[in-house]
C-alpha positions in Angstrom: 32.9 -9.9 25.3 30.1 -10.2 22.7 27.7 -11.2 25.1 27.8 -8.1 27.3 28.8 -5.3 25.0 27.7 -1.9 26.3 26.1 -0.1 23.0 25.6 3.2 25.0 29.5 3.5 25.3 31.2 6.1 23.3 34.6 5.7 21.6 36.5 9.3 21.6 38.9 9.6 19.0 40.3 12.6 17.4 37.9 15.0 19.2 34.9 13.0 17.9 32.8 10.6 19.6 31.4 7.5 17.8 28.1 5.8 19.3 27.5 3.1 16.5 27.5 -0.6 18.0 30.7 -1.4 15.8 33.5 1.3 15.8 36.5 0.7 13.5 38.7 4.0 13.2 40.0 5.0 9.9 43.9 4.8 10.3 44.1 7.8 7.9 41.2 9.9 9.2 40.4 9.1 12.9 37.2 11.3 12.6 35.8 8.5 10.3 34.1 5.1 11.6 34.7 2.6 8.7 32.1 0.5 10.2 29.4 3.1 10.5 27.0 0.7 8.2 26.8 -1.9 10.7 23.4 -1.3 12.3 22.7 -2.5 15.9 20.7 -5.3 14.8 23.4 -6.6 12.6 25.9 -6.6 15.4 23.2 -8.4 17.9 23.1 -11.0 14.6 26.6 -11.8 15.0 26.5 -12.1 18.7 23.6 -14.2 18.4 25.4 -16.8 15.6 28.6 -16.6 17.9 26.7 -17.9 21.1 25.2 -20.4 18.6 28.2 -22.0 17.3 30.0 -22.2 20.6 26.9 -23.8 21.8 26.7 -26.4 18.8 29.1 -25.9 15.7 28.1 -26.7 12.2 28.9 -26.0 8.8 25.9 -24.2 8.3 27.3 -21.1 10.1 29.6 -20.5 7.1 26.9 -21.0 4.3 25.3 -17.8 3.2 21.8 -17.8 3.5 20.0 -17.9 0.1 18.0 -15.0 -0.7 14.7 -16.0 -2.5 12.5 -13.6 -4.6 8.8 -13.1 -4.1 6.3 -12.6 -7.1 4.0 -9.9 -7.4 1.2 -12.5 -7.2 2.5 -14.3 -4.2 2.8 -10.6 -2.6 -0.7 -9.8 -3.2 -1.9 -13.2 -1.7 0.4 -12.5 1.5 -1.1 -9.1 1.8 -4.6 -10.5 1.8 -3.9 -13.3 4.4 -2.4 -10.7 6.7 -4.9 -8.0 6.2 -2.3 -5.4 6.3 -1.5 -2.6 4.2 2.0 -2.1 2.4 3.6 1.1 1.1 7.1 1.7 -0.5 9.1 5.0 -1.2 11.5 4.7 -3.9 13.9 7.2 -4.9 17.4 7.7 -6.7 20.2 6.3 -4.7 22.5 9.0 -3.2 26.0 9.1 -5.0 28.0 8.2 -1.8 29.3 4.7 -0.5 27.4 2.4 1.6 28.8 3.4 4.8 27.5 6.9 4.4 24.1 6.2 2.7 23.0 3.4 4.9 23.0 5.1 8.6 21.2 8.0 6.8 18.5 5.5 5.4 17.9 4.0 8.9 17.7 7.4 10.5 15.2 8.5 7.7 12.9 5.6 7.8 12.7 5.9 11.7 11.8 9.7 11.0 9.2 8.8 8.5 7.6 6.1 11.1 7.3 8.7 13.5 5.7 10.9 10.7 3.0 8.4 10.1 2.5 7.6 13.8 1.8 11.4 14.7 -0.5 11.4 12.0 -2.6 8.4 13.5 -1.3 5.5 11.4 0.0 2.5 13.2 3.2 1.1 11.6 3.7 -2.6 12.3 7.0 -3.0 10.5 9.5 -0.9 8.4 12.9 -1.4 6.6 15.1 0.0 4.1 17.3 -1.3 1.3 20.2 0.4 -0.9 20.3 -0.7 -4.4 22.9 0.6 -7.0 20.5 2.6 -8.7 17.6 2.8 -6.3 16.7 2.8 -2.3 13.9 1.4 -1.2 11.6 2.4 2.3 9.2 -0.4 3.1 6.4 0.2 5.6 3.7 -2.4 6.6 0.7 -0.7 8.5 -1.9 -1.8 10.2 -4.4 0.8 8.8 -3.9 2.4 5.4 -7.0 5.1 5.8 -8.5 6.9 8.8 -11.6 8.6 9.2 -12.0 12.2 7.6 -12.2 13.6 11.0 -10.3 13.6 14.4 -10.4 15.2 18.0 -8.6 18.5 18.8 -7.8 18.9 22.2 -8.0 22.6 23.5 -6.9 24.3 26.8 -8.6 23.5 30.3 -11.3 26.0 31.2 -9.2 27.2 34.4 -6.8 28.9 31.9 -9.2 31.7 31.1 -7.1 33.5 28.7 -6.1 30.6 26.5 -9.5 29.1 26.9 -11.3 32.0 25.9 -8.7 32.8 22.8 -9.5 29.0 21.5 -13.0 29.3 21.9 -13.5 32.3 20.0 -11.0 31.4 17.5 -12.9 28.1 16.7 -16.6 29.4 17.3 -17.3 29.6 13.7 -16.0 26.1 12.8 -18.2 23.9 10.4 -17.6 20.8 12.9 -18.9 20.3 16.1 -17.0 22.3 18.9 -15.6 23.8 20.8 -17.3 21.6 23.6 -16.2 20.5 26.9 -14.9 17.4 28.0 -13.0 16.7 31.3 -12.9 20.3 32.1 -11.3 21.6 28.8 -12.3 22.6 25.4 -12.3 19.9 22.7 -13.3 20.1 19.0 -13.6 18.2 15.5 -11.4 19.1 12.9 -10.9 17.7 9.4 -8.1 15.3 9.2 -5.2 16.7 6.8 -4.2 13.2 5.6 -7.0 10.5 5.9 -4.8 8.3 3.6 -1.2 7.1 4.1 -0.3 7.4 0.5 -1.4 11.0 0.4 0.7 11.7 3.6 3.6 9.9 2.1 3.4 11.8 -1.2 3.1 15.2 0.5 6.0 17.7 0.8 5.4 17.1 4.4 7.7 14.3 4.1 10.8 16.6 3.5 10.2 18.3 7.0 10.8 15.4 9.1 14.6 14.4 10.0 15.8 13.0 7.0 19.4 12.1 6.5 21.4 14.9 4.7 21.9 13.1 1.1 18.8 11.3 1.4 17.0 14.5 1.5 18.6 15.8 -1.4 17.7 12.7 -3.4 14.2 12.9 -2.1 14.2 16.5 -3.1 14.6 15.8 -6.5 12.0 13.0 -6.8 10.3 10.1 -5.2 7.5 7.5 -5.9 5.1 6.1 -3.6 3.8 2.4 -4.2 0.7 0.5 -2.5 0.5 -2.9 -1.6 1.4 -5.5 -4.5 2.4 -2.3 -6.7 5.4 -2.2 -4.1 7.1 -5.3 -5.9 9.8 -4.7 -8.2 12.0 -7.1 -9.4 15.3 -5.7 -8.2 13.7 -5.6 -4.5 12.0 -8.9 -4.5 14.4 -10.7 -2.6 14.2 -7.8 0.1 10.6 -8.0 0.4 10.7 -11.6 0.8 12.8 -11.0 3.8 11.0 -8.1 5.0 7.9 -10.6 5.4 9.9 -13.7 6.3 11.9 -12.4 9.5 13.9 -14.8 11.3 17.3 -14.2 13.4 20.1 -15.9 11.8 20.1 -18.6 14.7 16.5 -19.4 14.3 16.9 -19.6 10.5 19.8 -22.2 10.8 18.2 -24.3 13.6 15.0 -24.3 11.4 17.3 -25.7 8.5 18.7 -28.3 10.9 15.0 -29.5 11.5 14.5 -28.3 15.2 
């Protein structure tokens, strides 16, 4: 069953539909999925482990993976070798249980990634972690800065009304344009956020599709950290795992010397 679970299937209960990969209905409140905090990746990791154990049983399947921390110096050296940029957002953990907060963290980090991509930044990897006092969003980007200008596309010339309105509106622009490329107006404009740190520090962060309680917490305050300054002692194991990504079965097989 675990090998062919239809994740798109929705389970109706009490008039509400759940689309999480694992659904466990609260016997007291049928509108509540007590397994809502189990992400698709975690569910698939279980499937991978189940397959691996059936194929080759081992005691290692019942030993917790040791979480090793990373030092700030090690993080700085790692980023130097990778040539990427690291950014972290930290904020107070919303005062709700994990099954409520974790899905909102997942949704929020996905929305922030889309926010970064819309502004021209390439997100290589992103994840989140909930701790007792603080939460962290962690983003590894392929570029931390962009040119201060960008192209802005206008309407095609055969759309005479909109094309003339665009030309007249921007005729006095300080940067080049409007000019014509492939039959439509185009111009250069100043990029609003050439640096990732400025974008993540901007109030525009609150305009993306954040989880309700995450938005409330961020609305009070958040901090943006860059590169090795993302390191914090309580998040050191999380940062180590962020860069040392292996599926659970791969980690077990590597430990066995495969």
